[in-house]
C-alpha positions as CSV (number, residue, x, y, z in Angstrom):
1,M,0.1,-0.2,-0.2
2,H,2.7,2.5,1.1
3,R,4.7,1.8,-2.1
4,N,1.2,2.7,-4.6
5,T,1.2,6.0,-2.6
6,D,4.5,7.1,-3.3
7,I,4.1,6.0,-6.8
8,E,0.8,8.0,-7.2
9,L,2.5,10.9,-5.2
10,R,5.2,10.9,-8.1
11,L,2.8,10.5,-10.8
12,L,0.8,13.6,-9.3
13,I,3.8,15.9,-9.0
14,E,4.9,15.0,-12.6
15,A,1.2,15.5,-13.8
16,I,1.1,19.5,-12.1
17,Y,4.7,19.8,-14.1
18,L,3.4,18.4,-17.5
19,K,-0.2,20.7,-17.3
20,Y,0.5,23.4,-15.0
21,S,4.3,24.1,-15.3
22,Y,4.5,24.1,-11.1
23,D,7.6,22.1,-10.4
24,F,7.4,20.6,-7.2
25,R,9.6,17.3,-8.3
26,D,12.4,18.4,-6.2
27,Y,10.6,19.5,-3.5
28,S,11.2,17.5,-0.2
29,G,9.2,14.4,0.0
30,A,8.1,13.9,3.5
31,S,7.0,17.6,3.3
32,I,5.0,17.2,-0.2
33,K,3.6,14.3,1.0
34,R,2.4,15.8,4.7
35,R,0.5,18.4,2.5
36,V,-1.1,16.0,-0.2
37,N,-2.2,14.1,2.4
38,H,-3.9,17.3,4.4
39,A,-5.3,18.3,0.9
40,L,-6.9,14.4,0.1
41,R,-9.1,15.2,3.6
42,Q,-10.0,18.8,2.4
43,F,-10.9,17.8,-1.3
44,D,-12.8,14.6,-0.3
45,C,-10.5,12.1,-2.3
46,N,-9.7,8.8,-1.1
47,T,-6.6,8.4,-3.3
48,I,-4.0,10.6,-4.5
49,S,-5.2,9.2,-8.2
50,A,-8.3,10.7,-7.6
51,L,-7.2,13.9,-6.8
52,Q,-4.5,14.1,-9.9
53,E,-7.5,13.4,-12.2
54,R,-9.7,16.2,-10.7
55,I,-6.5,18.7,-11.1
56,L,-5.9,17.8,-14.4
57,H,-9.4,18.3,-15.6
58,D,-10.0,21.4,-13.4
59,P,-7.6,24.4,-13.3
60,T,-9.6,25.8,-10.5
61,A,-9.3,22.6,-8.3
62,F,-5.4,22.9,-8.9
63,M,-5.2,26.7,-7.5
64,Q,-7.1,25.2,-4.4
65,L,-4.2,22.3,-4.3
66,L,-1.7,25.2,-4.8
67,Q,-2.7,26.8,-1.7
68,F,-1.9,23.4,-0.1
69,L,1.0,23.1,-1.7
70,T,3.0,26.4,-0.8
71,I,1.2,27.1,3.0
72,P,1.9,30.3,3.3
73,V,3.3,30.6,7.0
74,S,4.5,34.2,7.6
75,E,4.4,37.2,10.8
76,M,6.3,40.6,10.3
77,F,9.5,40.9,11.8
78,R,9.7,37.2,12.1
79,D,12.9,36.3,13.9
80,P,12.9,40.2,15.6
81,E,17.0,39.7,15.9
82,H,17.4,38.9,12.6
83,F,15.8,42.4,11.6
84,L,17.9,44.1,14.2
85,A,20.9,42.5,12.7
86,I,19.9,44.0,9.5
87,R,19.5,47.1,11.0
88,Q,22.6,47.1,12.8
89,E,25.2,45.6,10.7
90,V,24.1,45.6,6.8
91,V,22.0,49.2,6.9
92,P,25.4,51.2,7.0
93,I,26.9,48.9,4.3
94,L,23.9,49.7,2.3
95,K,23.8,53.1,2.8
96,T,26.9,53.4,0.9
97,Y,25.2,52.7,-2.5
98,P,23.4,55.5,-4.5
99,S,20.6,53.2,-5.0
100,L,19.6,49.7,-3.9
101,K,17.6,46.5,-5.4
102,I,16.4,43.9,-3.3
103,W,14.9,40.3,-3.7
104,I,12.5,39.1,-1.5
105,A,12.2,35.4,-2.6
106,G,9.1,33.3,-2.1
107,C,8.0,36.2,0.0
108,S,4.4,34.7,0.7
109,T,1.4,36.8,1.7
110,G,3.8,39.8,2.3
111,E,4.6,39.9,5.5
112,E,8.3,40.3,5.1
113,V,8.0,42.5,2.1
114,Y,6.4,45.2,4.8
115,S,9.0,44.7,7.4
116,M,11.7,45.0,5.0
117,A,10.3,48.2,3.5
118,I,9.4,49.9,7.3
119,L,13.1,48.9,8.1
120,L,14.2,50.7,5.2
121,R,12.2,53.6,5.8
122,E,13.0,54.2,9.0
123,E,16.9,53.8,7.5
124,G,16.4,56.5,5.1
125,L,16.6,53.6,2.1
126,L,13.3,53.5,0.9
127,D,13.0,56.2,-1.7
128,R,16.1,55.0,-3.4
129,T,15.3,51.3,-3.5
130,I,13.4,49.3,-5.8
131,I,11.9,45.6,-4.2
132,Y,11.4,42.6,-5.7
133,A,8.9,40.6,-4.1
134,T,8.2,37.3,-6.0
135,D,6.4,33.8,-4.9
136,I,5.0,30.9,-6.8
137,N,1.3,31.6,-5.3
138,P,-0.6,33.9,-7.3
139,R,-3.0,34.5,-4.6
140,S,-0.4,35.0,-1.9
141,L,0.9,37.5,-4.3
142,E,-2.5,39.0,-4.4
143,K,-3.0,39.2,-0.9
144,A,0.6,40.8,-0.7
145,K,-0.3,43.4,-2.8
146,Q,-3.2,44.7,-0.8
147,G,-1.0,44.9,2.5
148,I,-4.3,43.8,4.4
149,F,-3.7,41.5,7.7
150,S,-5.7,40.3,10.2
151,L,-5.6,42.7,13.5
152,E,-5.2,39.4,15.7
153,N,-1.7,39.4,14.8
154,I,-0.8,42.9,15.4
155,R,-0.2,42.6,18.8
156,A,2.6,40.0,18.2
157,Y,3.8,41.9,15.0
158,T,4.3,45.0,17.1
159,H,6.1,43.2,19.6
160,N,8.6,41.7,16.9
161,Y,8.6,45.3,15.3
162,Q,10.1,46.7,18.9
163,K,12.4,44.1,19.6
164,A,14.0,44.3,15.9
165,G,14.8,48.0,16.8
166,G,11.7,49.8,15.6
167,Q,11.8,53.8,16.0
168,R,8.2,54.7,16.0
169,S,5.2,53.6,16.9
170,F,4.2,50.5,14.7
171,A,0.2,52.0,14.5
172,D,2.1,54.9,12.5
173,Y,2.4,52.2,9.7
174,Y,-1.6,51.0,9.3
175,T,-4.8,51.8,9.7
176,A,-6.8,49.7,11.3
177,A,-10.9,48.9,10.0
178,Y,-13.0,46.1,11.2
179,D,-11.0,43.1,12.4
180,Y,-7.8,44.3,9.7
181,A,-5.0,46.5,9.3
182,I,-4.5,48.4,6.1
183,F,-0.9,49.3,5.5
184,D,0.2,52.5,4.6
185,K,0.4,51.9,0.7
186,T,3.8,54.1,0.0
187,L,5.4,51.1,1.7
188,R,4.8,49.2,-1.4
189,E,5.3,52.4,-4.2
190,N,8.8,50.9,-5.1
191,V,7.5,47.4,-4.9
192,T,7.4,44.9,-8.0
193,F,5.3,42.0,-7.3
194,A,5.7,39.0,-9.5
195,D,5.5,35.6,-10.1
196,H,9.0,33.5,-9.9
197,S,9.8,29.7,-9.3
198,L,12.9,29.2,-7.8
199,A,12.5,25.8,-9.2
200,T,12.2,26.6,-13.4
201,D,12.7,30.3,-13.6
202,S,16.0,32.3,-14.1
203,V,17.4,35.7,-12.7
204,F,15.8,38.7,-13.4
205,S,18.0,41.6,-11.9
206,E,21.4,42.5,-10.3
207,T,20.6,43.1,-6.8
208,N,22.2,44.1,-3.5
209,L,20.2,42.3,-1.1
210,I,18.7,39.1,-1.4
211,S,16.5,37.5,1.5
212,C,14.8,33.9,1.0
213,R,14.1,33.1,4.6
214,N,12.2,29.3,5.0
215,V,11.6,28.6,2.0
216,L,14.8,26.6,1.1
217,I,14.1,24.0,3.6
218,Y,11.4,22.6,1.4
219,F,13.8,21.9,-1.0
220,N,15.9,18.7,-1.7
221,K,20.0,19.4,-1.9
222,N,19.3,19.7,-5.9
223,L,17.0,22.6,-5.6
224,Q,18.5,24.1,-3.0
225,N,21.6,24.6,-5.2
226,R,19.5,25.6,-8.0
227,A,18.5,28.4,-6.1
228,F,21.8,29.1,-4.1
229,G,23.3,29.3,-7.9
230,L,20.4,32.2,-8.9
231,F,21.2,34.1,-5.9
232,E,24.8,34.1,-6.4
233,E,23.9,35.2,-10.0
234,S,21.5,37.9,-9.1
235,L,23.9,39.5,-6.2
236,C,26.4,42.4,-7.1
237,H,29.6,42.1,-6.0
238,R,29.7,41.8,-1.9
239,G,26.0,41.5,-2.0
240,F,24.2,40.2,0.7
241,L,22.0,36.9,1.1
242,M,19.8,35.9,4.0
243,L,18.4,32.6,5.1
244,G,16.2,31.4,7.4
245,S,17.2,30.4,10.7
246,K,17.0,26.5,9.9
247,E,18.7,27.3,6.7
248,T,22.2,27.3,5.6
249,L,25.1,27.7,3.1
250,D,27.4,25.4,4.3
251,F,27.5,21.9,2.6
252,S,26.1,23.5,-0.6
253,D,27.9,23.8,-4.1
254,Y,28.1,27.8,-3.4
255,S,29.6,27.8,0.1
256,K,32.7,28.8,-1.0
257,Q,31.1,31.8,-3.0
258,F,30.3,33.8,0.3
259,T,31.2,34.3,3.5
260,S,29.3,34.4,6.8
261,V,28.8,37.7,8.5
262,L,26.7,36.8,10.8
263,K,26.2,33.1,11.5
264,Q,23.9,32.9,14.3
265,E,21.5,35.5,12.0
266,R,22.0,33.7,9.0
267,I,23.7,36.8,7.2
268,Y,25.9,35.8,4.0
269,R,27.9,38.1,1.6
270,K,29.1,37.1,-1.8
271,L,32.8,37.1,-2.3
């Protein structure tokens, strides 16, 4: 039975790639299996084959499945120490550039985009920065563009912001309406939201800083190396790369191309 499930899973992933060009073939097996099993219950399908049949004939069902395969888990100023480190160690170097390009890869529903924009505004850098915010999930990108987040999360975000060295009252950046916080639209004036897959797409710009946090944990080694190759190619000389707390460049094909600025905070610089 177990072997059948593995075969069905591989066929599903292959079908998604052939029909919709979304490539999950090099995602970590355990995480994809978990997400597909969760989706089975929601779709009321007894087998992965039944799910495959549905998504092949119904693009809307595929978009629903995509929400399970790319579960957006994010918060503003997540790991505040990381943002504090950017403020203290990275910003002084960024200030030496006349203009900046920043790529937030796997931006999900936009929490990190707004966090970065707020930090850059407080440091006087937002006006000369272009931010590329990319993700493979069009629904997440749509949500990110709106900049509307649930008020019930705002207390936690405020706490994170303060710990990240925030210089103002966090409430200055949003308007509360009903159960939502609507973030100041000037924060995204210089943001370009775009559909981009680290599995299949190529580099699109020379950047000074790339943040790709808590995305690579879902990739196998081949796909991690592909992503690191894209980042290395995209970064300018001495550009910065930021990863999530459980991710590392060590043991990758690109470890020699970078130096660690702050090991604890997973901040690296291209050599």
